[in-house]
N, CA, C and O atoms as CSV, one atom per row, in Angstrom:
chain,resi,resn,atom,element,x,y,z
A,1,MET,N,N,0.869,-1.111,-0.112
A,1,MET,CA,C,0.057,0.050,0.092
A,1,MET,C,C,0.890,1.317,0.132
A,1,MET,O,O,1.436,1.690,1.171
A,2,THR,N,N,0.972,1.927,-0.938
A,2,THR,CA,C,1.594,3.551,-1.133
A,2,THR,C,C,0.771,4.453,-0.419
A,2,THR,O,O,-0.425,4.524,-0.698
A,3,SER,N,N,1.244,5.112,0.419
A,3,SER,CA,C,0.817,6.284,1.171
A,3,SER,C,C,0.876,7.942,0.398
A,3,SER,O,O,2.031,8.246,0.100
A,4,LYS,N,N,0.162,8.671,0.160
A,4,LYS,CA,C,0.268,9.654,-0.153
A,4,LYS,C,C,1.230,10.549,0.343
A,4,LYS,O,O,1.245,10.790,1.550
A,5,PRO,N,N,2.184,11.171,-0.561
A,5,PRO,CA,C,3.135,12.153,0.050
A,5,PRO,C,C,2.461,13.232,0.862
A,5,PRO,O,O,1.297,13.494,0.558
A,6,SER,N,N,3.064,13.939,1.916
A,6,SER,CA,C,2.609,14.667,2.833
A,6,SER,C,C,2.377,16.000,1.900
A,6,SER,O,O,3.016,16.004,0.848
A,7,SER,N,N,1.583,17.069,2.153
A,7,SER,CA,C,1.240,18.207,1.386
A,7,SER,C,C,2.586,19.305,1.579
A,7,SER,O,O,3.289,19.407,2.584
A,8,ILE,N,N,2.679,19.906,0.585
A,8,ILE,CA,C,3.917,20.993,0.493
A,8,ILE,C,C,3.306,22.296,1.106
A,8,ILE,O,O,2.442,22.956,0.529
A,9,PRO,N,N,3.907,22.649,2.496
A,9,PRO,CA,C,3.389,23.875,3.275
A,9,PRO,C,C,3.137,24.871,2.402
A,9,PRO,O,O,3.775,25.095,1.374
A,10,ALA,N,N,1.925,25.649,2.934
A,10,ALA,CA,C,1.731,26.795,2.204
A,10,ALA,C,C,2.879,27.836,1.670
A,10,ALA,O,O,2.997,28.262,0.521
A,11,GLU,N,N,3.568,28.088,2.637
A,11,GLU,CA,C,4.689,29.113,2.411
A,11,GLU,C,C,5.532,28.654,1.444
A,11,GLU,O,O,5.921,29.475,0.614
A,12,GLN,N,N,5.984,27.269,1.349
A,12,GLN,CA,C,7.007,26.841,0.619
A,12,GLN,C,C,6.216,26.438,-1.019
A,12,GLN,O,O,6.809,26.432,-2.098
A,13,ALA,N,N,4.989,26.178,-0.832
A,13,ALA,CA,C,4.570,26.091,-2.055
A,13,ALA,C,C,4.408,27.461,-2.976
A,13,ALA,O,O,4.459,27.490,-4.205
A,14,GLN,N,N,4.228,28.447,-2.200
A,14,GLN,CA,C,4.027,29.833,-2.557
A,14,GLN,C,C,5.467,30.245,-3.362
A,14,GLN,O,O,5.590,30.726,-4.489
A,15,GLU,N,N,6.452,29.900,-2.425
A,15,GLU,CA,C,7.988,30.003,-2.996
A,15,GLU,C,C,8.267,29.347,-4.204
A,15,GLU,O,O,8.817,29.934,-5.136
A,16,ILE,N,N,7.903,28.091,-4.258
A,16,ILE,CA,C,8.168,27.597,-5.327
A,16,ILE,C,C,7.430,28.073,-6.477
A,16,ILE,O,O,8.097,28.294,-7.487
A,17,ARG,N,N,6.104,28.286,-6.521
A,17,ARG,CA,C,5.379,28.842,-7.498
A,17,ARG,C,C,5.753,30.078,-7.941
A,17,ARG,O,O,5.498,30.420,-9.096
A,18,ARG,N,N,6.478,30.987,-6.968
A,18,ARG,CA,C,7.054,31.940,-7.665
A,18,ARG,C,C,8.425,31.758,-8.453
A,18,ARG,O,O,8.657,32.312,-9.528
A,19,LEU,N,N,9.236,30.977,-7.836
A,19,LEU,CA,C,10.395,30.542,-8.558
A,19,LEU,C,C,10.291,30.051,-9.883
A,19,LEU,O,O,11.112,30.231,-10.783
A,20,SER,N,N,9.045,29.309,-9.954
A,20,SER,CA,C,8.614,28.629,-11.266
A,20,SER,C,C,8.062,29.505,-12.285
A,20,SER,O,O,8.190,29.173,-13.464
A,21,HIS,N,N,7.373,30.746,-11.932
A,21,HIS,CA,C,6.933,32.123,-12.542
A,21,HIS,C,C,8.349,32.638,-13.000
A,21,HIS,O,O,8.479,32.882,-14.200
A,22,ASP,N,N,9.231,32.792,-12.309
A,22,ASP,CA,C,10.385,33.222,-12.927
A,22,ASP,C,C,11.239,32.673,-13.607
A,22,ASP,O,O,12.074,33.303,-14.256
A,23,LEU,N,N,11.148,31.187,-13.556
A,23,LEU,CA,C,11.884,30.553,-14.496
A,23,LEU,C,C,10.736,30.280,-15.712
A,23,LEU,O,O,11.191,29.559,-16.601
A,24,SER,N,N,9.722,30.595,-15.866
A,24,SER,CA,C,8.872,30.794,-16.966
A,24,SER,C,C,9.128,31.890,-17.958
A,24,SER,O,O,9.111,31.836,-19.188
A,25,ASN,N,N,9.402,33.026,-17.048
A,25,ASN,CA,C,9.935,34.541,-17.772
A,25,ASN,C,C,11.185,34.477,-18.365
A,25,ASN,O,O,11.452,35.184,-19.337
A,26,ALA,N,N,12.126,33.557,-17.790
A,26,ALA,CA,C,13.480,33.539,-18.180
A,26,ALA,C,C,13.483,32.906,-19.537
A,26,ALA,O,O,13.973,33.385,-20.560
A,27,LEU,N,N,12.757,31.563,-19.374
A,27,LEU,CA,C,12.421,30.634,-20.512
A,27,LEU,C,C,11.842,31.229,-21.584
A,27,LEU,O,O,12.104,30.792,-22.705
A,28,GLU,N,N,10.884,32.418,-21.408
A,28,GLU,CA,C,10.420,32.895,-22.605
A,28,GLU,C,C,11.324,33.936,-23.276
A,28,GLU,O,O,11.047,34.285,-24.424
A,29,ILE,N,N,12.450,34.489,-22.604
A,29,ILE,CA,C,13.306,35.416,-23.276
A,29,ILE,C,C,14.238,34.366,-24.296
A,29,ILE,O,O,14.581,34.669,-25.439
A,30,ILE,N,N,14.454,33.494,-23.834
A,30,ILE,CA,C,15.252,32.616,-24.339
A,30,ILE,C,C,14.476,32.114,-25.723
A,30,ILE,O,O,15.102,32.167,-26.782
A,31,VAL,N,N,13.091,31.621,-25.703
A,31,VAL,CA,C,12.310,31.225,-26.794
A,31,VAL,C,C,12.103,32.409,-27.740
A,31,VAL,O,O,11.876,32.123,-28.915
A,32,GLN,N,N,12.151,33.726,-27.384
A,32,GLN,CA,C,12.109,34.891,-28.162
A,32,GLN,C,C,13.265,35.287,-29.041
A,32,GLN,O,O,13.288,35.714,-30.196
A,33,ALA,N,N,14.469,34.957,-27.946
A,33,ALA,CA,C,15.736,35.213,-28.702
A,33,ALA,C,C,15.912,34.268,-29.872
A,33,ALA,O,O,16.334,34.643,-30.967
A,34,ASN,N,N,15.480,32.706,-29.513
A,34,ASN,CA,C,15.851,31.729,-30.473
A,34,ASN,C,C,14.909,31.907,-31.598
A,34,ASN,O,O,15.249,31.511,-32.712
A,35,TYR,N,N,13.720,32.484,-31.408
A,35,TYR,CA,C,12.824,32.892,-32.756
A,35,TYR,C,C,13.679,33.662,-33.453
A,35,TYR,O,O,13.979,33.198,-34.552
A,36,LEU,N,N,14.156,34.674,-33.167
A,36,LEU,CA,C,14.712,35.862,-33.848
A,36,LEU,C,C,15.996,35.160,-34.613
A,36,LEU,O,O,16.189,35.294,-35.821
A,37,LEU,N,N,16.748,34.481,-33.834
A,37,LEU,CA,C,17.975,33.932,-34.288
A,37,LEU,C,C,17.458,32.976,-35.596
A,37,LEU,O,O,18.066,33.038,-36.664
A,38,SER,N,N,16.192,32.019,-35.405
A,38,SER,CA,C,15.858,31.209,-36.424
A,38,SER,C,C,15.323,32.015,-37.567
A,38,SER,O,O,15.232,31.336,-38.589
A,39,ALA,N,N,15.006,33.053,-37.679
A,39,ALA,CA,C,14.471,34.084,-38.473
A,39,ALA,C,C,15.829,34.667,-39.344
A,39,ALA,O,O,15.636,35.290,-40.388
A,40,MET,N,N,16.851,34.483,-38.970
A,40,MET,CA,C,17.953,34.961,-39.600
A,40,MET,C,C,18.683,33.833,-40.750
A,40,MET,O,O,18.352,32.649,-40.813
A,41,SER,N,N,19.622,34.407,-41.530
A,41,SER,CA,C,20.171,33.157,-42.664
A,41,SER,C,C,21.477,32.816,-41.654
A,41,SER,O,O,22.156,33.619,-41.015
A,42,HIS,N,N,21.593,31.391,-41.727
A,42,HIS,CA,C,22.596,30.792,-41.112
A,42,HIS,C,C,23.151,29.648,-41.960
A,42,HIS,O,O,22.450,29.277,-42.902
A,43,ASP,N,N,24.486,28.957,-41.715
A,43,ASP,CA,C,24.728,27.747,-41.959
A,43,ASP,C,C,23.836,26.715,-41.553
A,43,ASP,O,O,22.739,26.814,-41.002
A,44,GLU,N,N,24.586,25.536,-41.970
A,44,GLU,CA,C,23.727,24.173,-41.311
A,44,GLU,C,C,24.214,24.020,-39.843
A,44,GLU,O,O,23.420,23.655,-38.976
A,45,SER,N,N,25.472,24.287,-39.567
A,45,SER,CA,C,25.681,23.813,-38.359
A,45,SER,C,C,25.134,24.884,-37.302
A,45,SER,O,O,24.807,24.451,-36.197
A,46,ALA,N,N,24.986,26.522,-37.620
A,46,ALA,CA,C,24.313,27.108,-36.785
A,46,ALA,C,C,22.648,26.694,-36.884
A,46,ALA,O,O,21.909,26.930,-35.928
A,47,LYS,N,N,22.256,26.202,-37.850
A,47,LYS,CA,C,20.956,25.789,-37.726
A,47,LYS,C,C,20.751,24.679,-36.723
A,47,LYS,O,O,19.778,24.737,-35.971
A,48,GLU,N,N,21.563,23.718,-36.665
A,48,GLU,CA,C,21.484,22.560,-35.868
A,48,GLU,C,C,21.559,23.068,-34.331
A,48,GLU,O,O,20.850,22.562,-33.462
A,49,TRP,N,N,22.456,24.085,-34.078
A,49,TRP,CA,C,22.578,24.615,-32.820
A,49,TRP,C,C,21.051,25.189,-32.141
A,49,TRP,O,O,20.489,25.010,-31.061
A,50,ILE,N,N,20.767,25.868,-33.229
A,50,ILE,CA,C,19.331,26.634,-32.962
A,50,ILE,C,C,18.425,25.659,-32.749
A,50,ILE,O,O,17.615,25.933,-31.864
A,51,LYS,N,N,18.275,24.425,-33.363
A,51,LYS,CA,C,17.485,23.584,-33.151
A,51,LYS,C,C,17.567,22.795,-31.921
A,51,LYS,O,O,16.542,22.360,-31.396
A,52,LEU,N,N,18.944,22.550,-31.344
A,52,LEU,CA,C,18.986,22.234,-29.989
A,52,LEU,C,C,18.769,22.926,-28.979
A,52,LEU,O,O,18.612,22.406,-27.875
A,53,LEU,N,N,18.711,24.527,-29.225
A,53,LEU,CA,C,18.174,25.144,-28.272
A,53,LEU,C,C,16.741,25.252,-28.265
A,53,LEU,O,O,16.160,25.446,-27.196
A,54,ASP,N,N,16.114,25.147,-29.339
A,54,ASP,CA,C,14.695,25.318,-29.126
A,54,ASP,C,C,14.247,23.789,-28.356
A,54,ASP,O,O,13.403,23.800,-27.459
A,55,ASN,N,N,14.770,22.760,-28.715
A,55,ASN,CA,C,14.631,21.434,-28.047
A,55,ASN,C,C,14.592,21.404,-26.697
A,55,ASN,O,O,13.713,20.829,-26.056
A,56,GLY,N,N,15.839,22.214,-26.065
A,56,GLY,CA,C,16.053,22.497,-24.826
A,56,GLY,C,C,15.119,23.021,-23.966
A,56,GLY,O,O,14.786,22.589,-22.862
A,57,VAL,N,N,14.648,24.168,-24.672
A,57,VAL,CA,C,13.811,25.209,-23.993
A,57,VAL,C,C,12.277,24.427,-23.995
A,57,VAL,O,O,11.543,24.556,-23.015
A,58,VAL,N,N,11.940,23.761,-24.956
A,58,VAL,CA,C,10.675,22.922,-24.825
A,58,VAL,C,C,10.656,22.120,-23.817
A,58,VAL,O,O,9.655,21.914,-23.131
A,59,GLN,N,N,12.146,21.425,-23.588
A,59,GLN,CA,C,12.071,20.301,-22.545
A,59,GLN,C,C,11.999,21.086,-20.935
A,59,GLN,O,O,11.365,20.588,-20.004
A,60,ALA,N,N,12.569,22.046,-20.857
A,60,ALA,CA,C,12.553,23.010,-19.662
A,60,ALA,C,C,11.164,23.442,-19.227
A,60,ALA,O,O,10.679,23.284,-18.107
A,61,ALA,N,N,10.524,24.085,-20.421
A,61,ALA,CA,C,9.273,24.569,-20.278
A,61,ALA,C,C,8.193,23.253,-19.797
A,61,ALA,O,O,7.363,23.490,-18.919
A,62,GLY,N,N,8.261,21.957,-20.390
A,62,GLY,CA,C,7.569,21.131,-19.868
A,62,GLY,C,C,7.978,20.406,-18.248
A,62,GLY,O,O,7.199,19.902,-17.439
A,63,ILE,N,N,9.046,20.525,-18.178
A,63,ILE,CA,C,9.579,20.163,-16.767
A,63,ILE,C,C,8.958,21.346,-15.647
A,63,ILE,O,O,8.399,20.972,-14.616
A,64,ASN,N,N,9.089,22.479,-15.905
A,64,ASN,CA,C,8.578,23.603,-15.446
A,64,ASN,C,C,6.977,23.559,-15.315
A,64,ASN,O,O,6.439,24.006,-14.302
A,65,ARG,N,N,6.294,23.054,-16.283
A,65,ARG,CA,C,4.611,22.885,-16.285
A,65,ARG,C,C,4.619,21.974,-15.233
A,65,ARG,O,O,4.093,22.235,-14.151
A,66,SER,N,N,5.242,20.806,-15.502
A,66,SER,CA,C,4.915,19.447,-14.470
A,66,SER,C,C,5.142,19.851,-12.996
A,66,SER,O,O,4.474,19.385,-12.073
A,67,LEU,N,N,6.073,20.695,-12.855
A,67,LEU,CA,C,6.402,21.259,-11.678
A,67,LEU,C,C,5.334,22.010,-10.836
A,67,LEU,O,O,5.082,21.738,-9.662
A,68,ARG,N,N,4.781,22.910,-11.511
A,68,ARG,CA,C,3.809,23.621,-10.961
A,68,ARG,C,C,2.541,22.683,-10.943
A,68,ARG,O,O,1.647,22.968,-10.146
A,69,GLU,N,N,2.404,21.620,-11.740
A,69,GLU,CA,C,1.135,20.917,-11.533
A,69,GLU,C,C,1.228,19.911,-10.417
A,69,GLU,O,O,0.292,19.409,-9.794
A,70,TYR,N,N,2.616,19.687,-10.262
A,70,TYR,CA,C,2.699,18.998,-9.115
A,70,TYR,C,C,2.450,19.815,-7.527
A,70,TYR,O,O,2.132,19.210,-6.503
A,71,ILE,N,N,2.652,21.127,-7.614
A,71,ILE,CA,C,2.420,21.817,-6.636
A,71,ILE,C,C,1.061,22.314,-6.337
A,71,ILE,O,O,0.667,22.689,-5.233
A,72,VAL,N,N,0.501,22.282,-7.249
A,72,VAL,CA,C,-1.002,22.647,-7.118
A,72,VAL,C,C,-1.700,21.322,-6.561
A,72,VAL,O,O,-2.576,21.428,-5.702
A,73,ALA,N,N,-1.353,20.208,-6.998
A,73,ALA,CA,C,-1.711,19.060,-6.438
A,73,ALA,C,C,-1.387,18.510,-5.239
A,73,ALA,O,O,-1.985,17.572,-4.712
A,74,ASN,N,N,-0.518,19.043,-4.838
A,74,ASN,CA,C,0.093,18.781,-3.336
A,74,ASN,C,C,0.313,19.824,-2.424
A,74,ASN,O,O,1.207,19.826,-1.579
A,75,SER,N,N,-0.544,20.743,-2.612
A,75,SER,CA,C,-0.359,22.012,-1.629
A,75,SER,C,C,-1.780,22.570,-1.415
A,75,SER,O,O,-1.955,23.555,-0.698
């Protein structure tokens, strides 16, 4: 039988939500800069780096979204 993890205390949950929000803002800057970079002309090597950056940001945003969902479900 698996027990449910204890709830995140309200004060800690609030701080984690604030940090998650700040992380979202920082990721948005990277997304926008990457978009502008991708609109420019680049050689194939640079295009691959831009694609890697884009994939990393998408992954980080997904992790951040999962973190927020976890906080909501456990606080």
